[in-house]
C-alpha positions in Angstrom: 50.0 13.6 -62.2 49.8 12.1 -58.7 51.1 15.4 -57.3 48.3 17.3 -59.0 45.7 14.9 -57.6 47.2 15.3 -54.1 47.2 19.1 -54.4 43.6 19.0 -55.4 42.7 16.7 -52.5 44.6 19.1 -50.1 42.7 22.0 -51.5 39.3 20.3 -51.0 40.4 19.3 -47.4 41.5 22.8 -46.6 38.2 24.3 -47.9 36.3 21.9 -45.6 34.7 19.9 -48.4 36.5 16.7 -47.3 36.6 15.5 -43.7 39.9 14.3 -42.3 38.8 10.7 -42.7 37.7 11.2 -46.3 40.9 13.0 -47.1 43.1 10.2 -45.8 41.1 7.5 -47.7 41.2 9.5 -50.9 44.9 10.2 -50.5 45.6 6.5 -50.0 43.6 5.6 -53.1 45.6 8.1 -55.2 49.0 6.9 -53.8 48.1 3.2 -54.3 46.8 4.0 -57.8 43.4 2.3 -57.1 41.2 5.0 -58.6 41.5 8.6 -59.8 39.7 11.0 -57.5 36.6 12.5 -59.1 36.2 16.3 -59.2 34.2 18.0 -56.5 30.5 17.3 -56.7 31.0 14.7 -59.4 28.1 12.2 -59.7 28.0 9.4 -62.2 24.8 8.0 -63.7 24.7 4.2 -63.3 22.0 1.6 -63.9 20.8 0.1 -60.7 21.2 -3.6 -59.9 19.0 -3.7 -56.8 15.9 -1.9 -58.0 15.8 -3.1 -61.6 12.8 -4.3 -63.5 14.4 -4.8 -66.9 17.8 -3.1 -67.2 17.8 -0.8 -64.2 17.7 2.3 -66.4 14.8 4.0 -64.7 15.9 3.4 -61.1 19.4 4.5 -62.0 18.2 7.7 -63.6 15.8 8.3 -60.8 18.6 8.0 -58.2 20.7 10.4 -60.3 18.1 13.2 -60.5 16.6 12.6 -57.0 13.2 11.2 -57.9 11.3 8.1 -57.1 11.9 5.2 -59.6 8.2 4.8 -60.2 8.0 8.4 -61.5 10.8 7.7 -64.0 9.1 4.5 -65.1 5.8 6.4 -65.6 7.7 8.9 -67.7 9.1 6.1 -69.9 5.7 4.6 -70.3 4.2 7.9 -71.3 7.0 8.3 -73.9 6.3 4.8 -75.1 2.7 5.7 -75.7 3.6 9.0 -77.3 5.0 7.6 -80.5 7.3 4.9 -79.2 10.2 7.2 -78.3 10.3 5.7 -74.8 11.5 2.3 -75.9 14.1 3.8 -78.2 15.4 6.0 -75.4 15.3 3.1 -72.9 17.3 0.8 -75.1 19.9 3.4 -75.9 20.3 4.3 -72.2 20.5 0.6 -71.4 23.4 0.3 -73.8 25.3 3.4 -72.9 24.9 3.8 -69.2 27.2 1.5 -67.3 25.8 -0.8 -64.5 26.5 -0.3 -60.8 
């Protein structure tokens, strides 16, 4: 398992996707068992702790998709006014998206 992770890291380093410094840090994490290395280009959606108004869902989603947080909040308000789906979606996302 560790050998597979190290091979994957070496392939990323050889292809130029990881710098020497990033490669060394990731390799140390794998060897020490601190955290598995995510796949190339992996991004995880997380609720924000810094820019939160209620649960941090809107700012976390905005950061994930590359929008401003106020646009995501406006979208949820529009969904709230359009049949109340916004509040249901917000609560479900609050429950299922982990915090930063």
